[in-house]
N, CA and C atoms as a LAMMPS dump frame, in Angstrom:
ITEM: TIMESTEP
0
ITEM: NUMBER OF ATOMS
546
ITEM: BOX BOUNDS ff ff ff
-5.0000000000000000e+02 5.0000000000000000e+02
-5.0000000000000000e+02 5.0000000000000000e+02
-5.0000000000000000e+02 5.0000000000000000e+02
ITEM: ATOMS id mol type element x y z
1 1 1 N -18.438 -15.326 7.354
2 1 2 C -18.117 -14.303 6.232
3 1 3 C -19.053 -14.429 5.423
4 2 1 N -19.166 -13.633 4.391
5 2 2 C -20.327 -13.756 3.247
6 2 3 C -19.129 -13.999 1.998
7 3 1 N -19.905 -14.895 1.22
8 3 2 C -19.311 -15.095 -0.187
9 3 3 C -18.762 -13.637 -1.011
10 4 1 N -19.849 -12.902 -0.93
11 4 2 C -19.255 -11.644 -1.453
12 4 3 C -18.087 -11.022 -0.823
13 5 1 N -17.942 -11.117 0.646
14 5 2 C -16.983 -10.432 1.071
15 5 3 C -15.539 -11.259 0.591
16 6 1 N -15.605 -12.749 0.608
17 6 2 C -14.682 -13.392 0.131
18 6 3 C -14.169 -13.244 -0.96
19 7 1 N -15.18 -12.876 -1.848
20 7 2 C -14.784 -12.696 -3.578
21 7 3 C -13.964 -11.574 -3.786
22 8 1 N -14.424 -10.009 -2.95
23 8 2 C -13.85 -9.176 -3.113
24 8 3 C -12.416 -9.126 -2.557
25 9 1 N -12.029 -9.754 -1.629
26 9 2 C -11.057 -9.96 -0.709
27 9 3 C -10.052 -10.538 -1.645
28 10 1 N -10.584 -11.736 -2.121
29 10 2 C -9.916 -12.661 -3.279
30 10 3 C -9.445 -11.779 -4.421
31 11 1 N -10.543 -10.895 -4.992
32 11 2 C -10.1 -10.159 -6.37
33 11 3 C -9.379 -9.196 -5.975
34 12 1 N -9.296 -8.643 -4.717
35 12 2 C -8.381 -7.581 -4.658
36 12 3 C -6.817 -7.941 -4.348
37 13 1 N -7.01 -9.235 -3.641
38 13 2 C -5.43 -9.998 -3.8
39 13 3 C -4.818 -10.022 -4.958
40 14 1 N -5.835 -10.479 -6.064
41 14 2 C -5.032 -10.843 -7.192
42 14 3 C -4.753 -9.195 -8.211
43 15 1 N -5.564 -8.514 -7.638
44 15 2 C -5.087 -7.178 -8.286
45 15 3 C -3.839 -6.629 -7.424
46 16 1 N -3.4 -7.071 -6.678
47 16 2 C -1.898 -6.613 -6.139
48 16 3 C -1.215 -7.728 -6.456
49 17 1 N -1.39 -8.965 -6.654
50 17 2 C -0.762 -9.989 -7.501
51 17 3 C -0.384 -9.475 -8.693
52 18 1 N -1.119 -8.82 -9.512
53 18 2 C -0.88 -8.576 -10.728
54 18 3 C -0.027 -7.562 -10.998
55 19 1 N -0.309 -6.146 -10.246
56 19 2 C 0.541 -5.06 -9.834
57 19 3 C 2.242 -5.623 -9.732
58 20 1 N 2.227 -6.777 -8.916
59 20 2 C 3.492 -7.382 -8.443
60 20 3 C 4.303 -7.869 -9.706
61 21 1 N 3.385 -8.112 -10.645
62 21 2 C 3.82 -8.819 -11.823
63 21 3 C 5.3 -7.592 -12.699
64 22 1 N 5.065 -6.492 -12.287
65 22 2 C 5.54 -5.333 -12.927
66 22 3 C 6.922 -5.162 -12.19
67 23 1 N 7.887 -5.261 -13.1
68 23 2 C 9.02 -5.042 -12.051
69 23 3 C 9.269 -3.701 -11.358
70 24 1 N 10.164 -3.686 -9.934
71 24 2 C 10.45 -2.584 -9.534
72 24 3 C 11.52 -1.818 -10.13
73 25 1 N 11.485 -0.825 -10.048
74 25 2 C 12.687 0.106 -10.8
75 25 3 C 13.296 0.567 -9.332
76 26 1 N 14.81 -0.025 -9.71
77 26 2 C 15.849 0.371 -8.726
78 26 3 C 16.363 1.932 -8.944
79 27 1 N 16.193 2.563 -7.744
80 27 2 C 17.086 3.757 -7.464
81 27 3 C 18.49 3.732 -7.408
82 28 1 N 19.094 2.846 -6.764
83 28 2 C 20.469 2.695 -6.481
84 28 3 C 21.029 3.498 -5.42
85 29 1 N 20.471 4.179 -4.675
86 29 2 C 20.684 5.139 -3.402
87 29 3 C 20.058 4.449 -2.294
88 30 1 N 19.022 3.43 -2.22
89 30 2 C 18.688 2.354 -0.943
90 30 3 C 18.406 1.081 -1.887
91 31 1 N 18.123 0.17 -0.998
92 31 2 C 17.675 -1.196 -1.719
93 31 3 C 16.107 -1.139 -1.876
94 32 1 N 15.485 -0.358 -2.286
95 32 2 C 14.081 -0.171 -1.767
96 32 3 C 13.559 0.344 -3.471
97 33 1 N 13.034 -0.675 -4.609
98 33 2 C 12.934 -0.175 -5.592
99 33 3 C 11.441 0.616 -5.826
100 34 1 N 11.128 1.25 -7.055
101 34 2 C 9.823 1.823 -7.301
102 34 3 C 8.867 0.705 -7.348
103 35 1 N 7.488 0.694 -6.959
104 35 2 C 7.047 -0.558 -7.181
105 35 3 C 5.559 0.07 -7.378
106 36 1 N 4.543 -0.535 -7.879
107 36 2 C 2.96 -0.311 -8.162
108 36 3 C 2.328 -0.841 -7.127
109 37 1 N 2.859 -2.09 -6.408
110 37 2 C 1.772 -2.506 -5.444
111 37 3 C 1.259 -1.63 -4.4
112 38 1 N 2.13 -0.631 -4.167
113 38 2 C 1.646 0.358 -3.092
114 38 3 C 0.351 0.861 -3.551
115 39 1 N 0.516 1.52 -4.781
116 39 2 C -0.881 1.855 -5.266
117 39 3 C -1.966 0.927 -5.142
118 40 1 N -1.865 -0.028 -5.414
119 40 2 C -2.901 -1.1 -5.055
120 40 3 C -3.287 -1.194 -3.726
121 41 1 N -2.459 -1.151 -2.812
122 41 2 C -2.687 -0.72 -1.319
123 41 3 C -3.533 0.342 -0.79
124 42 1 N -3.309 1.39 -1.653
125 42 2 C -4.043 2.452 -1.164
126 42 3 C -5.544 2.307 -2.186
127 43 1 N -5.526 1.754 -3.189
128 43 2 C -6.732 1.4 -4.049
129 43 3 C -7.757 0.547 -3.288
130 44 1 N -7.003 -0.46 -2.225
131 44 2 C -7.953 -1.438 -1.51
132 44 3 C -8.228 -0.669 -0.378
133 45 1 N -7.206 0.046 -0.091
134 45 2 C -7.57 0.848 1.373
135 45 3 C -8.79 1.834 1.239
136 46 1 N -8.917 2.309 -0.232
137 46 2 C -10.073 3.542 -0.822
138 46 3 C -11.37 2.712 -1.041
139 47 1 N -11.329 1.42 -1.316
140 47 2 C -12.579 0.853 -2.182
141 47 3 C -13.156 -0.141 -1.247
142 48 1 N -12.624 -0.95 -0.113
143 48 2 C -12.878 -1.768 0.726
144 48 3 C -12.866 -1.492 2.312
145 49 1 N -13.708 -2.237 2.821
146 49 2 C -13.875 -2.063 4.407
147 49 3 C -12.481 -2.022 5.075
148 50 1 N -12.131 -1.289 5.891
149 50 2 C -10.616 -1.712 6.527
150 50 3 C -10.243 -3.031 6.977
151 51 1 N -10.806 -3.812 7.361
152 51 2 C -10.466 -5.183 7.346
153 51 3 C -10.631 -6.469 6.213
154 52 1 N -10.992 -5.785 5.55
155 52 2 C -11.413 -6.6 3.952
156 52 3 C -9.927 -6.409 3.019
157 53 1 N -9.819 -4.862 3.303
158 53 2 C -8.424 -4.556 2.681
159 53 3 C -7.157 -5.276 3.034
160 54 1 N -7.314 -5.036 4.493
161 54 2 C -6.08 -5.716 5.168
162 54 3 C -5.845 -7.351 5.038
163 55 1 N -7.199 -7.897 5.206
164 55 2 C -7.002 -9.374 4.8
165 55 3 C -6.479 -9.666 3.51
166 56 1 N -6.939 -8.966 2.658
167 56 2 C -6.642 -8.79 1.313
168 56 3 C -4.743 -8.753 1.022
169 57 1 N -4.405 -7.586 1.945
170 57 2 C -2.752 -7.493 1.91
171 57 3 C -2.427 -8.587 2.815
172 58 1 N -2.79 -8.875 3.758
173 58 2 C -2.245 -10.032 4.378
174 58 3 C -2.175 -11.411 3.453
175 59 1 N -3.196 -11.446 2.656
176 59 2 C -3.025 -12.777 1.675
177 59 3 C -2.02 -13.011 0.765
178 60 1 N -1.734 -11.537 0.625
179 60 2 C -0.587 -11.219 -0.359
180 60 3 C 0.532 -11.444 0.073
181 61 1 N 0.612 -10.929 1.249
182 61 2 C 2.065 -11.151 2.152
183 61 3 C 2.236 -12.609 2.765
184 62 1 N 0.821 -13.439 2.75
185 62 2 C 1.209 -15.148 3.081
186 62 3 C 1.28 -15.562 2.048
187 63 1 N 1.193 -15.247 1.076
188 63 2 C 1.32 -16.085 -0.645
189 63 3 C 3.101 -15.829 -0.739
190 64 1 N 3.268 -14.529 -0.436
191 64 2 C 5.049 -13.982 -0.58
192 64 3 C 5.724 -15.185 0.51
193 65 1 N 5.289 -15.205 1.635
194 65 2 C 6.038 -15.874 2.701
195 65 3 C 6.071 -17.403 2.432
196 66 1 N 4.995 -17.734 1.302
197 66 2 C 4.858 -19.211 1.397
198 66 3 C 5.973 -19.477 -0.165
199 67 1 N 6.555 -18.352 -0.472
200 67 2 C 7.411 -18.476 -1.821
201 67 3 C 6.889 -18.374 -3.08
202 68 1 N 5.875 -18.098 -3.058
203 68 2 C 5.147 -17.604 -4.336
204 68 3 C 5.44 -16.205 -5.008
205 69 1 N 5.789 -16.192 -6.097
206 69 2 C 6.491 -15.004 -6.843
207 69 3 C 5.545 -13.808 -7.357
208 70 1 N 5.018 -13.246 -5.746
209 70 2 C 3.559 -12.135 -5.751
210 70 3 C 4.123 -10.961 -5.635
211 71 1 N 5.355 -10.884 -5.167
212 71 2 C 5.87 -9.625 -4.695
213 71 3 C 6.792 -8.754 -6.5
214 72 1 N 6.987 -7.362 -6.075
215 72 2 C 7.567 -6.933 -7.485
216 72 3 C 8.404 -7.366 -8.027
217 73 1 N 8.124 -7.805 -9.408
218 73 2 C 9.395 -8.505 -10.089
219 73 3 C 9.598 -9.789 -9.845
220 74 1 N 8.158 -10.374 -9.371
221 74 2 C 8.11 -11.918 -9.464
222 74 3 C 8.966 -12.249 -8.061
223 75 1 N 9.116 -11.676 -6.975
224 75 2 C 9.631 -12.009 -5.919
225 75 3 C 8.739 -12.308 -4.933
226 76 1 N 9.681 -13.281 -3.917
227 76 2 C 8.949 -13.801 -2.926
228 76 3 C 9.697 -14.702 -2.075
229 77 1 N 9.15 -15.028 -1.097
230 77 2 C 10.057 -15.829 0.082
231 77 3 C 10.078 -15.364 1.407
232 78 1 N 10.248 -15.736 2.393
233 78 2 C 10.752 -15.151 3.665
234 78 3 C 11.964 -14.215 3.896
235 79 1 N 13.004 -14.496 2.716
236 79 2 C 14.027 -13.867 3.037
237 79 3 C 13.492 -12.522 2.548
238 80 1 N 13.022 -12.082 1.349
239 80 2 C 12.222 -10.931 0.903
240 80 3 C 11.337 -10.119 2.211
241 81 1 N 10.49 -11.006 2.637
242 81 2 C 9.747 -10.562 3.901
243 81 3 C 10.64 -10.419 5.392
244 82 1 N 12.029 -10.646 5.229
245 82 2 C 12.543 -10.124 6.348
246 82 3 C 13.536 -9.175 6.343
247 83 1 N 13.844 -8.904 4.696
248 83 2 C 15.158 -8.33 4.433
249 83 3 C 14.735 -6.584 4.51
250 84 1 N 15.69 -5.681 3.573
251 84 2 C 15.481 -4.391 3.955
252 84 3 C 13.947 -3.467 3.564
253 85 1 N 13.532 -4.291 2.815
254 85 2 C 11.874 -3.718 2.219
255 85 3 C 10.857 -4.097 3.169
256 86 1 N 11.149 -5.062 4.144
257 86 2 C 9.868 -5.608 4.457
258 86 3 C 9.308 -4.728 5.332
259 87 1 N 9.925 -3.691 5.759
260 87 2 C 8.939 -2.546 6.705
261 87 3 C 8.417 -2.071 6.064
262 88 1 N 8.528 -1.576 4.574
263 88 2 C 7.437 -1.15 3.735
264 88 3 C 6.299 -1.865 3.431
265 89 1 N 6.372 -3.208 3.335
266 89 2 C 5.265 -4.269 2.971
267 89 3 C 4.57 -4.323 4.506
268 90 1 N 5.031 -4.54 5.43
269 90 2 C 4.346 -4.646 6.635
270 90 3 C 3.441 -3.423 6.96
271 91 1 N 4.193 -2.495 6.668
272 91 2 C 3.232 -1.217 7.001
273 91 3 C 1.863 -1.122 6.301
274 92 1 N 1.734 -1.723 5.006
275 92 2 C 0.468 -1.833 4.155
276 92 3 C -0.557 -2.326 5.286
277 93 1 N -0.334 -3.177 6.106
278 93 2 C -1.319 -3.856 6.732
279 93 3 C -2.099 -2.833 7.965
280 94 1 N -1.533 -1.731 7.813
281 94 2 C -1.856 -0.598 8.692
282 94 3 C -2.526 0.463 7.843
283 95 1 N -2.201 0.484 6.658
284 95 2 C -2.714 1.57 5.783
285 95 3 C -4.161 1.654 5.85
286 96 1 N -4.882 0.32 5.597
287 96 2 C -6.241 0.561 5.24
288 96 3 C -7.021 1.145 6.528
289 97 1 N -6.506 1.042 7.875
290 97 2 C -7.073 1.27 9.066
291 97 3 C -6.755 2.945 8.936
292 98 1 N -5.453 3.452 8.776
293 98 2 C -5.108 4.768 8.732
294 98 3 C -5.87 5.817 7.847
295 99 1 N -5.946 5.427 6.507
296 99 2 C -6.919 6.021 5.678
297 99 3 C -8.223 6.167 6.248
298 100 1 N -8.74 4.956 6.797
299 100 2 C -10.073 4.988 6.72
300 100 3 C -10.577 5.847 7.947
301 101 1 N -9.285 5.797 9.105
302 101 2 C -9.448 6.635 10.226
303 101 3 C -9.492 8.137 9.92
304 102 1 N -8.603 8.419 9.256
305 102 2 C -8.39 9.954 8.765
306 102 3 C -9.363 10.323 7.701
307 103 1 N -9.961 9.56 7.066
308 103 2 C -11.076 9.915 6.159
309 103 3 C -12.539 10.41 6.909
310 104 1 N -12.734 9.409 7.695
311 104 2 C -13.763 9.364 8.462
312 104 3 C -14.023 10.685 9.332
313 105 1 N -13.135 11.48 9.734
314 105 2 C -13.036 12.934 9.99
315 105 3 C -13.617 14.02 8.834
316 106 1 N -13.683 13.396 7.463
317 106 2 C -13.626 14.42 6.772
318 106 3 C -15.081 13.68 6.208
319 107 1 N -15.872 12.905 6.523
320 107 2 C -17.183 12.386 5.855
321 107 3 C -18.164 13.526 5.244
322 108 1 N -17.95 14.488 6.001
323 108 2 C -19.228 15.467 5.436
324 108 3 C -18.728 16.63 4.567
325 109 1 N -16.991 16.672 4.189
326 109 2 C -16.217 17.671 3.786
327 109 3 C -16.415 17.196 2.151
328 110 1 N -16.122 18.263 1.431
329 110 2 C -16.085 18.265 -0.065
330 110 3 C -14.908 18.462 -0.49
331 111 1 N -13.674 19.044 0.202
332 111 2 C -12.679 18.967 -0.457
333 111 3 C -11.539 17.775 -0.628
334 112 1 N -11.663 17.96 -2.11
335 112 2 C -10.666 16.848 -2.782
336 112 3 C -9.418 16.913 -2.039
337 113 1 N -8.689 18.192 -1.967
338 113 2 C -7.697 18.266 -1.803
339 113 3 C -7.241 17.813 0.085
340 114 1 N -8.112 18.311 0.623
341 114 2 C -7.834 17.896 1.984
342 114 3 C -8.109 16.345 2.077
343 115 1 N -8.884 15.737 1.293
344 115 2 C -9.174 14.219 1.317
345 115 3 C -7.794 13.315 0.863
346 116 1 N -7.295 14.309 -0.347
347 116 2 C -6.007 13.817 -0.736
348 116 3 C -4.931 13.542 0.28
349 117 1 N -5.076 15.023 0.838
350 117 2 C -3.723 14.942 1.767
351 117 3 C -3.556 14.014 3.072
352 118 1 N -4.896 13.539 3.528
353 118 2 C -5.229 12.672 4.705
354 118 3 C -4.427 11.378 3.91
355 119 1 N -5.186 11.054 2.556
356 119 2 C -4.216 9.661 2.157
357 119 3 C -3.084 9.753 1.897
358 120 1 N -2.531 10.632 1.683
359 120 2 C -1.25 10.918 1.509
360 120 3 C -0.206 10.631 2.536
361 121 1 N -0.93 11.306 3.336
362 121 2 C -0.114 11.162 4.841
363 121 3 C -0.378 9.901 5.726
364 122 1 N -1.538 9.167 5.513
365 122 2 C -1.871 7.791 5.908
366 122 3 C -1.187 6.876 4.961
367 123 1 N -1.167 7.009 3.837
368 123 2 C -0.734 5.755 2.667
369 123 3 C 0.556 6.232 2.304
370 124 1 N 1.053 7.216 2.183
371 124 2 C 2.53 7.482 1.786
372 124 3 C 3.478 7.846 2.93
373 125 1 N 3.305 8.63 3.76
374 125 2 C 4.069 9.434 4.897
375 125 3 C 4.239 8.351 5.877
376 126 1 N 3.239 7.657 6.235
377 126 2 C 3.598 6.52 7.372
378 126 3 C 3.936 5.184 6.821
379 127 1 N 3.517 4.808 5.599
380 127 2 C 4.453 3.644 5.309
381 127 3 C 5.827 4.027 5.031
382 128 1 N 6.244 5.116 4.705
383 128 2 C 7.903 5.454 4.371
384 128 3 C 8.282 5.779 5.733
385 129 1 N 7.781 5.837 6.701
386 129 2 C 8.283 6.225 7.885
387 129 3 C 8.601 4.913 8.535
388 130 1 N 7.729 3.934 8.595
389 130 2 C 7.904 2.704 9.262
390 130 3 C 8.642 1.821 8.494
391 131 1 N 8.805 2.018 6.827
392 131 2 C 9.641 1.25 6.123
393 131 3 C 11.151 1.933 6.462
394 132 1 N 11.055 3.185 6.836
395 132 2 C 12.611 3.913 6.995
396 132 3 C 13.131 3.002 8.131
397 133 1 N 12.407 3.101 9.267
398 133 2 C 12.734 2.473 10.752
399 133 3 C 13.337 1.208 10.263
400 134 1 N 12.438 0.189 9.47
401 134 2 C 12.855 -1.214 9.31
402 134 3 C 14.317 -1.053 8.627
403 135 1 N 14.269 -0.271 7.381
404 135 2 C 15.858 -0.513 6.716
405 135 3 C 16.709 0.16 7.846
406 136 1 N 16.506 0.95 8.319
407 136 2 C 17.687 1.671 9.299
408 136 3 C 18.124 -0.097 10.268
409 137 1 N 17.022 -0.172 10.75
410 137 2 C 17.667 -1.599 11.601
411 137 3 C 18.303 -2.629 11.022
412 138 1 N 17.348 -3.124 9.128
413 138 2 C 18.088 -4.117 8.53
414 138 3 C 19.498 -3.664 7.921
415 139 1 N 19.594 -2.668 7.322
416 139 2 C 20.699 -2.207 6.947
417 139 3 C 21.871 -1.633 7.433
418 140 1 N 21.776 -1.374 8.601
419 140 2 C 22.847 -0.266 9.456
420 140 3 C 22.837 1.075 8.649
421 141 1 N 22.086 1.441 8.277
422 141 2 C 22.153 2.717 7.468
423 141 3 C 21.288 3.973 8.461
424 142 1 N 22.142 5.192 8.743
425 142 2 C 21.536 6.059 9.562
426 142 3 C 20.39 6.615 9.158
427 143 1 N 19.098 6.488 10.124
428 143 2 C 17.924 6.993 10.023
429 143 3 C 17.756 8.35 9.29
430 144 1 N 18.632 9.117 9.383
431 144 2 C 18.533 10.333 8.543
432 144 3 C 18.763 10.104 7.022
433 145 1 N 19.845 9.579 6.848
434 145 2 C 20.058 9.219 5.823
435 145 3 C 19.094 8.368 4.948
436 146 1 N 18.322 7.24 5.349
437 146 2 C 17.472 6.455 4.837
438 146 3 C 16.111 7.388 4.728
439 147 1 N 15.67 8.454 5.589
440 147 2 C 14.683 9.22 5.496
441 147 3 C 15.027 10.035 4.586
442 148 1 N 16.149 10.411 4.2
443 148 2 C 16.305 11.608 2.884
444 148 3 C 16.082 10.928 1.388
445 149 1 N 16.528 9.538 1.588
446 149 2 C 16.663 8.474 0.658
447 149 3 C 15.206 8.583 0.29
448 150 1 N 14.386 8.438 0.982
449 150 2 C 12.871 8.342 1.061
450 150 3 C 12.354 9.502 0.301
451 151 1 N 13.03 10.314 -0.02
452 151 2 C 12.263 11.826 -0.766
453 151 3 C 12.28 11.593 -2.263
454 152 1 N 13.136 10.707 -2.796
455 152 2 C 13.195 10.37 -4.092
456 152 3 C 11.881 9.605 -4.337
457 153 1 N 11.033 8.874 -3.658
458 153 2 C 9.767 8.245 -3.73
459 153 3 C 8.539 9.006 -3.711
460 154 1 N 8.749 10.476 -3.199
461 154 2 C 7.202 11.419 -3.107
462 154 3 C 7.14 11.619 -3.997
463 155 1 N 7.349 12.008 -5.256
464 155 2 C 6.874 12.177 -6.486
465 155 3 C 5.787 11.267 -7.23
466 156 1 N 6.723 10.142 -6.988
467 156 2 C 6.092 8.695 -7.785
468 156 3 C 4.801 8.413 -6.826
469 157 1 N 4.992 8.373 -5.591
470 157 2 C 4.18 8.099 -4.286
471 157 3 C 2.894 8.625 -4.718
472 158 1 N 3.112 10.276 -4.682
473 158 2 C 1.843 10.955 -4.795
474 158 3 C 1.276 10.753 -6.066
475 159 1 N 2.026 10.596 -7.384
476 159 2 C 1.212 10.293 -8.376
477 159 3 C 0.376 8.989 -8.487
478 160 1 N 0.72 7.74 -7.668
479 160 2 C 0.317 6.713 -7.597
480 160 3 C -1.141 7.003 -6.558
481 161 1 N -0.864 7.779 -5.478
482 161 2 C -1.985 8.327 -4.69
483 161 3 C -3.225 9.041 -5.426
484 162 1 N -2.589 9.744 -6.468
485 162 2 C -3.683 10.384 -7.198
486 162 3 C -4.433 9.551 -8.232
487 163 1 N -3.651 8.522 -8.739
488 163 2 C -4.437 7.559 -9.676
489 163 3 C -4.99 6.581 -8.511
490 164 1 N -5.086 6.13 -7.504
491 164 2 C -5.523 5.49 -6.883
492 164 3 C -7.01 5.892 -6.58
493 165 1 N -6.99 7.2 -5.998
494 165 2 C -7.882 7.989 -5.453
495 165 3 C -8.723 8.275 -6.692
496 166 1 N -8.305 8.442 -8.197
497 166 2 C -9.094 8.711 -8.898
498 166 3 C -9.953 7.205 -9.521
499 167 1 N -9.124 6.479 -9.44
500 167 2 C -9.969 5.088 -9.785
501 167 3 C -10.886 4.586 -8.759
502 168 1 N -10.492 5.067 -7.231
503 168 2 C -11.393 4.778 -6.492
504 168 3 C -13.108 5.529 -6.336
505 169 1 N -12.782 6.553 -7.024
506 169 2 C -13.76 7.602 -7.341
507 169 3 C -14.765 7.022 -8.41
508 170 1 N -13.798 6.688 -9.401
509 170 2 C -14.764 5.543 -10.253
510 170 3 C -15.348 4.54 -10.174
511 171 1 N -14.67 3.857 -9.301
512 171 2 C -15.461 2.28 -8.742
513 171 3 C -16.107 2.6 -7.719
514 172 1 N -16.62 3.817 -6.878
515 172 2 C -17.489 4.017 -5.888
516 172 3 C -18.567 3.572 -6.094
517 173 1 N -19.316 3.324 -7.434
518 173 2 C -20.57 2.982 -7.513
519 173 3 C -20.818 1.571 -7.587
520 174 1 N -19.574 0.85 -7.592
521 174 2 C -19.77 -0.594 -8.064
522 174 3 C -20.089 -1.268 -7.233
523 175 1 N -20.79 -2.287 -7.218
524 175 2 C -21.362 -2.932 -6.228
525 175 3 C -20.072 -3.333 -5.312
526 176 1 N -19.003 -3.706 -5.776
527 176 2 C -17.769 -4.264 -4.78
528 176 3 C -17.573 -3.213 -3.894
529 177 1 N -17.774 -2.333 -4.428
530 177 2 C -16.89 -1.207 -3.601
531 177 3 C -17.762 -0.863 -2.114
532 178 1 N -17.209 -1.071 -1.247
533 178 2 C -17.481 -1.116 0.112
534 178 3 C -16.963 0.007 1.021
535 179 1 N -16.186 0.835 0.818
536 179 2 C -15.801 1.919 1.916
537 179 3 C -15.993 3.164 0.958
538 180 1 N -17.19 3.949 1.678
539 180 2 C -17.838 5.06 1.043
540 180 3 C -17.217 6.193 2.093
541 181 1 N -15.95 6.096 2.598
542 181 2 C -15.654 7.046 3.871
543 181 3 C -15.031 8.492 2.932
544 182 1 N -15.126 8.159 1.604
545 182 2 C -14.523 9.437 0.982
546 182 3 C -15.876 9.687 -0.119
């Protein structure tokens, strides 16, 4: 792997860690807070190659597994990665490939709305679905209850997606931007 690739992966991991310094906002209806790290995951998925974005996310989760306080609100450790919110975090590993795959069908399309919809489906809906399944298993919450509880996150996740998409568009011309699928 080239030095530039390693540097880019490390830099994106650092951005994800910084976004984790911002404490999550608990909703109270389910044990899943509103966090900014998923916006970083979408940004990584939009500006890096899928493999590099996934490596960056994997590094974040590895640091968390080692006990470093890199997750939202300064959390870390195996209990967090095995707890009720773990499904959301592990879904982040799939997000870069899902976004890249979805956008590859739209490579020659100009429609921003269509591209946002694809990224929303891959980056928000798939993550929420995987997280809901894990939450149901871990918390003994009925699936439909957990699924409906996730509706509270959709407006905020949609705003974070639009911000990530806007940042990615602005960063697209930078030398570290690798993913030009959008």
